[in-house]
C-alpha positions, -999 to +999 in steps of 0.1 A: +095+430-265+076+408-240+108+385-241+130+413-234+108+426-203+111+391-188+149+396-182+143+427-165+118+426-135+124+464-128+114+471-163+081+453-156+075+471-122+083+505-140+060+498-170+033+487-145+036+520-124+034+540-154+004+522-166-012+527-132-002+565-132-017+570-169-048+552-161-053+574-126-048+606-144-069+600-174-099+591-150-091+622-131-091+644-159-125+626-172-137+632-136-147+595-135-140+571-108-111+550-117-130+515-114-156+528-138-129+541-162-112+505-160-144+489-168-151+512-198-119+507-211-122+469-210-156+469-225-145+491-253-114+467-260-137+438-261-161+454-283-132+465-307-119+430-306-152+416-318-157+443-347-123+435-358-129+398-357-162+400-376-146+420-402-118+397-405-142+368-411-162+390-435-133+400-457-109+374-454-131+343-459-119+312-476-138+321-508-121+356-516-089+338-506-096+311-534-103+340-560-067+356-551-050+324-553-064+319-589-061+355-600-024+357-589-015+319-594-005+315-558-003+277-548-023+268-516 
């Protein structure tokens, strides 16, 4: 998708304008200043990434992968 957008600079500018419009409309509908809304979204994104990373490490550590490989005969 990103590779396709590199070939079309107009599409990049249109997408950027649509994201700006959606951000400002959502901030207005929530009656929150736009810079505060942007920071809150960024912090939420970082928090979700951290949770996903920690869950990924907990659920997919090397020990369960070894058990899976032994159980199903998958060569590693």
